[in-house]
N, C-alpha and C positions, 0 to 999 in steps of 0.2 A: 561400487566405484573402484576403479583401478588406482593403484598407488601413484602411477605417473600422472593421472588426471588430478588427483588430490594435490600433488605437489605443484602442478601447473596452476590450479586455482589459487593456491596460497601465494604463488609468485605474482599472479595478477593482482590479488588483493593488496599485497605489499607495495607494488609499483604504482597503483592507481591513486589518483587524488580523490576518488569517490569511495565511499564506504560500501562494501559488498558484504552481505550477510547470508548465511545459509538459512534454509527453512527452519531448522532447529533453533538457530540464534534468534530469528524473527519471532518465533512462537515463545521462546523463553523470555526474551527481553521486551515483549509487547507492552507499550505504555498503557494500553487499554486494560490489559489483564492485570497489570500492577495496580490499577485503580479499582480492581474488583469485578471487571466485566468478564463474564464467562466466555469460553472459546466459541460456544454455539451462538451466543448473542452477538459477539463480535463478527462472526462470519455472516450472520443474518443482516446485521446493520451494513456490512460492506456490500453485500448483494443488493440491498435496497438503495444504497448510494449510487452504485454503478447503474442500476436500472433507471434511477432518476436522471442520471447524466445521459444515458442512452435515449430516453424518452424526450428530454429537453433538446438534445442535439438533433434528433430527427424532426421535431417540430420547427426548429430553427433552420433546418436544411443544412446542417453542418456535415461535411464529409465524414465518413466512418473513421478515417485516420485521425481526424481532429477530436472525435469523441474518445477514441482509444488513448490519445495523449492526455486528455482530461482525466480519464480513469487512472492512468499510470501516475499522474501527478498526485491524485488523491491517495493512491496506495502509498506513495513515497511520504506524503505528509503524515498519514496515520501510522507509518512505521516509526515515526519520532514523537508524535503527539497522541494524546489519549482521545478516543472517541467519546468517552464519558465527559470530558471537559470541553471538547470542541464539537459542536453540533454538526453532523454530517450534511445537513440540508441548508446550512447557512454558508453562503458563498463569500460574503464580504463582512467579516467580523470587524467590530469597531476597534 
């Protein structure tokens, strides 16, 4: 990555009200990994979750863009919450 690009990303990160993380930060700070979940298992569970969303969305005839938004929201949720503490197949926790 070029120095100018890195500086541009840092500028965007500082100015945004949203929190942006690099791939390394996401992997290092993963709540699931902090709870003892292996990277392989976390990746497998994520694939299973997205596959379930895709299958349910197709059965409900939801447009592909709607399914993609659901998958993105799940990724965002599990960037902050542990998969070990929050079941990936439960959509409405109490």
